[in-house]
C-alpha positions, 0 to 999 in steps of 0.5 A, a space after each residue: 169646409 175647404 170645398 165651401 170656401 173654394 166655391 165662394 172664393 172662385 165664384 168671382 172668377 166665373 162671372 162674366 161682366 155685362 156684355 157690351 151692348 146698346 140694349 138697356 139694362 133694367 134692374 127693378 124698375 131702373 134703366 141703365 146703359 152698360 156704356 155710361 153707367 156700369 158702376 151704377 149698375 153694379 152698385 145697384 146690384 150689390 145694394 140688394 140684400 143677398 141671402 145664400 145657404 148658411 151653415 152652423 146656425 142654431 138648429 131649426 126647432 131646437 133639434 132640426 137642421 143647422 144648415 140649409 144647403 141643398 134645400 133652402 134655395 127657394 126660401 132664400 129667394 123668398 127672403 130676397 124678394 121680401 127684403 127688397 120690399 122692406 128696403 123700399 119700405 124703410 130705406 127707399 129704392 134709391 138707397 145704396 150700400 157702400 162697403 165700409 160706409 156706416 149704415 143707418 139704423 133702419 138698414 140693420 133693422 131690415 137685415 136683422 129681420 132675416 138673420 138665421 135665428 128663431 126670433 127674426 121675423 123672416 128667418 129661415 127658422 120661421 119660414 121652415 116652421 111656418 111651412 109645416 102648416 102649409 104641408 111642408 116638412 122642415 128641410 123639404 123644398 118649397 115652390 114659389 107659391 108656398 114660400 109666398 104663402 108663408 111670408 104672407 103669414 109671417 108678415 102679420 107679426 112684423 108690426 114695424 113694417 106694417 105691410 099689407 101682403 096680398 097673394 093673387 091666386 088663379 092668375 087674377 089680381 082683384 083691385 077691390 080686394 087689394 084696396 080693402 086690404 090696404 085701407 083696412 084699419 083692423 088690428 094686425 094679426 099676432 100683434 099685441 100692440 098694433 099702431 093706433 090710427 094716428 101712428 098708422 098714418 105716421 107709419 105711412 110717412 104722411 105728415 100729421 096734418 093730412 086730411 080727414 079722409 087720409 086719416 080714416 083710410 091710411 094706405 098700408 104699403 102693399 107687397 103683391 105676390 103673383 104665383 104664375 105658371 107660364 107654360 107646362 115644362 118650359 116658358 111659353 115664348 108669348 109671355 117673354 115680352 110681358 115678363 120683361 115689362 114687369 122689370 121695367 115698372 118702378 114698383 118691381 120687386 123682381 121674380 122668384 122661381 126655379 126648378 127644385 134645388 135651383 131657385 134664383 131671385 131675378 132682378 132684371 134683364 138685358 137683351 134676352 138674358 135675365 139678371 139674377 142673384 144666386 143663393 147656391 153658395 154656402 157661407 157660415 152663419 153670421 153672429 153679431 160682433 162684440 159691439 153688437 154690430 152685425 158684420 154685413 158684407 156677406 149679405 151683398 153680392 160683390 161680383 157681377 151678377 149671374 145671367 141666363 137666357 129667358 128661354 131657360 126660366 122654369 115656368 113656375 114663378 112668383 112675380 113681386 111688386 111693392 106699392 108704398 102708396 095708393 097712388 103707386 098702386 093706381 099707377 101700377 094698375 094703369 101700367 098693367 092695363 097698357 101692357 095688355 095693348 102691347 103687340 106680341 105680349 100675352 098677359 101673364 095675369 088678369 087685372 079685374 075690378 071685382 072678384 069673378 063670381 066663380 071664385 071662392 070667397 077668400 078672407 081678404 083681411 086674413 085676420 089670423 095668420 092661418 086663415 088663408 084662402 090659399 090653403 084651398 087653392 094651393 094645390 092647384 098651383 104649386 109646381 113642386 109636384 111633377 105631375 101638374 093637374 088642371 082642376 076644373 073650378 
């Protein structure tokens, strides 16, 4: 107990402030100057939901672990990147958390989706148990691809957010697949009461008098996760410029990655350094207070964020983007196409209109939580196995 408390309390003295540099600071699609906007930078970082190791939560599966210290860091990073998608979906990218200020209900709804108990949509309990279906025993470390696959399955039960989650396998983003997924009016998997067409339109924030075409094809907000391998044992320098550009896009959800037992959630960069939130601090599990209100301060990192050299990044990552509307997605596609023209920037993935013929045919609508094309491709990708094998397709 003393050690955990000590670690947490001494953390604030270990973090340096931002370097005094003319280089812009980029945080999830927002550009800042260290000289004139330091407070804004720190407020933006503090407003992100920060998930760390916890102890003394209800046992996973009734008899399993009551703490995720030592094994849950990538699961916590998955929670952070997904929480950022939910914040953009329900609160907007401009929303800020201010200590002691009364927050709106939607903020607590988002936070409650990640609380350490079995019935939260994206709790460590749900992620660990859903991971069993992906071949991971409870308490085993996940790679970025595994956590992405599990979150995709869990999102089908979250009818409140009504997200379309797409995981682009094989370094390829297929626009046609995404449009089909986001414009589908099929009932959501795992949900008894799915919103009807009209409420789907309202869910997407459209006024009721939208035109007929929009009514017939409402766009479900898209969470796009792209598992990548940017080198074999260390990141290939040719990808660094492209990676930086991902943090500049307004659709950016950041990047999750890291070696076993040291996963991080990367939210931006300054110069040649990545800015990240670190889950490696053990905090006590949080219980709602007497008023039913959730004490939320421990879910916000209130010291300057950590930084590390981009060259030190483990090559196995997943990059995330959020497109609330079809226009957001079209804009993202245009930015990716422009990126391929930047000199000295090697594309990290390919953007294509249609699925290349050599691909397996995935179930793009993913109607059931367990019908995922990724099960077949998963072993191709995940880096938790030390011996990385290139398979011929």
